[in-house]
C-alpha positions in Angstrom: -62.5 100.4 -138.4 -60.0 102.8 -137.0 -62.0 103.0 -133.7 -62.1 99.2 -133.4 -58.4 99.0 -134.0 -57.6 101.5 -131.3 -59.7 99.7 -128.8 -57.8 96.4 -129.6 -54.6 98.2 -128.9 -55.8 99.6 -125.6 -57.1 96.1 -124.6 -53.7 94.6 -125.5 -51.9 97.3 -123.4 -54.0 96.6 -120.4 -53.3 92.8 -120.8 -49.6 93.5 -120.9 -49.8 95.6 -117.8 -51.7 92.9 -115.9 -49.1 90.3 -117.0 -46.2 92.5 -116.0 -47.7 93.1 -112.6 -48.2 89.2 -112.2 -44.6 88.5 -113.2 -43.2 91.2 -110.8 -45.3 89.9 -107.9 -44.5 86.4 -108.8 -40.7 87.2 -109.0 -41.0 88.8 -105.5 -43.2 86.1 -104.1 -41.9 85.7 -100.5 -40.8 89.3 -100.5 -44.4 90.3 -100.9 -46.7 92.3 -103.1 -49.6 91.4 -100.9 -47.8 90.0 -97.8 -44.4 91.3 -96.8 -41.8 88.9 -95.4 -38.4 89.6 -93.8 -36.6 90.7 -97.0 -39.1 93.5 -97.7 -38.9 94.6 -94.0 -35.1 94.7 -94.4 -35.4 96.8 -97.5 -37.7 99.2 -95.6 -35.4 99.3 -92.5 -33.7 102.3 -94.0 -30.1 103.5 -93.6 -28.3 101.5 -90.8 -26.7 104.7 -89.4 -30.1 106.3 -89.0 -31.7 103.2 -87.5 -29.0 103.1 -84.8 -29.1 106.8 -84.1 -32.8 106.4 -83.3 -32.4 103.3 -81.2 -32.2 105.2 -77.9 -35.4 107.1 -78.7 -37.2 103.8 -79.3 -36.2 102.6 -75.8 -37.8 105.7 -74.4 -40.9 105.0 -76.3 -40.9 101.4 -74.9 -40.7 102.9 -71.3 -38.7 100.3 -69.4 -37.1 96.9 -69.4 -35.2 94.4 -67.5 -31.4 94.3 -68.1 -28.4 92.1 -67.9 -24.9 93.5 -68.1 -21.4 92.1 -68.5 -18.1 94.1 -68.5 -15.1 92.1 -69.5 -11.6 93.5 -69.1 -8.4 92.1 -70.5 -4.9 93.3 -69.6 -1.5 91.6 -69.5 -3.1 88.1 -70.1 -5.6 88.6 -67.2 -9.3 88.6 -68.0 -12.0 89.7 -65.6 -15.8 89.7 -66.1 -18.2 91.6 -63.9 -21.9 90.9 -64.3 -25.0 92.8 -63.4 -28.8 92.3 -63.5 -31.7 94.6 -62.8 -34.3 97.0 -64.3 -34.2 100.4 -66.1 -36.8 103.2 -66.7 -35.8 104.8 -70.0 -38.3 107.7 -69.5 -37.1 108.7 -66.1 -33.5 107.7 -66.7 -33.5 105.7 -63.5 -32.2 102.1 -63.0 -31.2 99.6 -60.4 -28.6 96.9 -60.9 -27.1 94.3 -58.7 -23.4 93.9 -59.8 -21.5 90.8 -58.9 -17.6 91.1 -58.8 -15.4 88.1 -59.7 -13.7 86.1 -57.0 -10.3 87.0 -55.7 -7.4 85.6 -57.8 -6.9 82.9 -55.2 -10.6 82.0 -55.5 -10.9 81.8 -51.7 -13.4 84.6 -51.1 -16.3 86.2 -52.9 -17.3 89.9 -52.8 -20.9 90.7 -51.8 -22.9 92.0 -54.7 -22.9 95.8 -55.1 -26.2 97.5 -55.5 -26.1 100.3 -58.0 -28.7 103.0 -58.6 -28.4 104.8 -61.9 -29.7 108.3 -62.4 -29.0 111.2 -64.7 -25.5 112.4 -64.0 -25.0 110.2 -60.9 -24.2 106.7 -59.8 -25.0 105.4 -56.3 -23.4 102.3 -54.9 -24.1 100.3 -51.7 -21.9 97.5 -50.4 -19.0 99.4 -51.9 -16.5 98.2 -49.3 -13.3 100.1 -48.9 -14.2 101.4 -45.5 -17.8 102.5 -46.5 -20.3 101.5 -43.7 -22.8 98.8 -44.8 -25.8 101.1 -44.4 -24.4 104.0 -46.5 -24.3 104.8 -50.2 -21.5 106.2 -52.2 -22.5 108.9 -54.8 -20.3 109.4 -57.9 -20.9 112.2 -60.4 -20.5 110.4 -63.7 -19.2 113.5 -65.5 -16.2 113.4 -63.0 -15.1 110.0 -64.2 -12.7 109.8 -67.1 -14.8 107.1 -68.7 -18.2 108.7 -68.0 -19.2 105.5 -66.1 -19.2 103.4 -69.2 -16.8 101.1 -67.3 -16.1 102.4 -63.8 -19.2 101.0 -62.1 -18.7 97.5 -63.5 -21.8 97.9 -65.6 -22.6 100.3 -68.3 -25.8 102.4 -67.8 -28.3 100.9 -70.4 -29.4 104.2 -71.6 -25.9 105.6 -71.8 -25.0 102.5 -73.8 -27.9 103.2 -76.2 -27.0 106.9 -76.5 -23.4 106.0 -77.6 -25.2 104.9 -80.9 -26.2 108.5 -81.4 -22.7 108.9 -82.5 -22.7 106.2 -85.1 -20.4 107.1 -88.0 -20.4 103.9 -90.0 -22.6 100.8 -89.8 -23.5 97.8 -91.9 -26.4 95.4 -91.8 -25.0 91.9 -91.0 -28.2 90.0 -91.2 -31.1 88.5 -89.2 -30.5 86.3 -86.2 -32.0 85.7 -82.7 -31.3 86.9 -79.2 -33.0 84.9 -76.5 -35.6 83.6 -78.9 -36.5 87.1 -80.4 -35.8 87.8 -84.1 -33.4 90.7 -84.5 -31.4 92.6 -87.0 -27.7 92.6 -86.4 -25.7 95.7 -87.2 -22.0 96.3 -86.9 -20.3 99.7 -86.8 -18.3 102.3 -85.2 -19.5 105.3 -83.0 -17.8 108.5 -82.0 -18.2 109.4 -78.4 -17.7 113.1 -78.9 -20.5 113.1 -81.6 -22.7 111.0 -79.3 -22.2 113.5 -76.5 -23.4 116.3 -78.6 -26.7 114.6 -79.4 -27.2 112.8 -76.1 -29.8 113.6 -73.5 -29.0 116.2 -70.9 -28.2 113.5 -68.2 -25.5 111.9 -70.5 -23.9 114.8 -72.4 -21.2 115.6 -69.8 -20.5 111.9 -69.0 -20.1 110.9 -72.7 -17.9 114.0 -73.3 -15.7 112.9 -70.5 -15.5 109.4 -72.0 -14.5 110.9 -75.3 -11.5 112.5 -73.6 -10.7 109.7 -71.1 -10.6 106.6 -73.3 -7.5 105.8 -75.5 -9.7 106.6 -78.5 -13.1 108.2 -78.9 -13.9 105.6 -81.6 -16.0 102.7 -80.3 -16.6 99.6 -82.4 -20.0 98.0 -81.6 -22.4 95.2 -82.5 -26.1 96.1 -82.1 -29.1 93.8 -82.3 -32.4 95.5 -82.8 -35.9 93.8 -82.9 -38.5 94.6 -85.5 -39.7 97.5 -83.3 -36.2 99.1 -83.5 -35.6 98.4 -79.8 -32.1 97.3 -78.7 -32.1 93.7 -77.5 -28.3 93.2 -77.3 -25.5 95.8 -77.6 -21.8 95.1 -77.3 -19.3 97.9 -77.2 -15.5 97.7 -77.3 -13.7 100.3 -75.3 -10.0 100.8 -74.6 -8.2 103.0 -72.0 -4.6 103.5 -70.9 -3.7 101.8 -67.6 -2.0 104.6 -65.5 0.2 102.1 -63.7 2.2 100.8 -66.7 0.8 102.9 -69.6 -0.5 99.8 -71.2 -3.8 99.6 -73.0 -6.7 97.8 -71.3 -9.4 96.4 -73.6 -12.9 96.4 -72.3 -16.0 94.7 -73.8 -19.3 95.8 -72.4 -22.5 93.9 -73.2 -26.0 94.9 -72.4 -29.1 92.7 -72.8 -32.5 94.2 -72.8 -35.7 92.2 -72.4 -39.2 92.1 -70.8 -40.1 95.6 -72.0 -42.7 97.4 -69.9 -41.4 95.8 -66.6 -42.3 97.6 -63.4 -39.4 99.8 -62.2 -39.2 101.4 -58.8 -36.1 103.3 -57.9 -35.8 105.4 -54.8 -32.6 107.5 -54.6 -30.9 107.8 -51.3 -31.4 110.8 -49.0 -28.5 113.0 -48.2 -28.1 111.6 -44.7 -27.7 108.1 -46.3 -24.7 109.1 -48.4 -21.2 108.4 -47.1 -19.2 111.6 -46.7 -15.9 110.2 -45.7 -12.8 109.1 -47.6 -13.0 106.1 -49.9 -10.0 103.7 -49.8 -8.7 102.1 -52.9 -8.6 98.4 -52.0 -5.4 96.5 -52.9 -5.7 95.0 -56.4 -9.0 96.7 -57.1 -9.5 96.9 -60.9 -11.0 99.8 -62.7 -14.5 98.9 -63.6 -14.9 96.8 -60.5 -16.9 99.5 -58.7 -13.9 101.7 -58.5 -13.9 105.5 -58.7 -14.0 108.2 -56.2 -17.0 110.2 -55.0 -17.8 113.7 -56.2 
């Protein structure tokens, strides 16, 4: 009798366990005991700060992509937007962008696009103007620029933009949305340029350290949109620097869009004889971020 009673108790316990399991799975239906949906994926996405700190590494794993950039500056009621488009190799840290400057204030003339080659520690520009022959390149050491070339070239180096996220201090998960038809997770936070410089790749350490000193503040608010593989699809930074002419603050918004991962990238850096060695003039009315900056 005692043995049969114990067996009934064990059977009852097994039944309760099964029922509890069904209730839990039923209560999480759509969050998935057998098939995970978005909410479980979000729960497993981990700490937002850590996700963002690793975003640059995931781009390296992806290899390459196409890119679109936009740098918007606002100062004294004037707003200027400079757009770029090209490709980037995250493993070799090489990229090529065609940057289009806005029309003159009168709207009567249009600048030729500037071809920019991005390399570790250097920016090469062709069709720079300001007295530079058409067949010559201008070379700029990014560490010599007070903004680390996050703004000066009129386009933010896509990998440098991603490495800013290595300095993420605070971040929150906003929710799921889409970028160009791709499902993404939207994060909003603040990065510290000095911290990003410490953890950046060798090619960006000095440039980001220069930016930390050169901007009005080393704190950079951002919005980042990562796909389910953790790759950046869209990244918007908000920078600010002091205008040397009137000591006013210039607000800069830099947006980078990445797509078509695995795209072919061929970048051939200029030979020494193709680099302009003369003096570069500062064109009248030329804005910082519109391809400005001296050569090294």
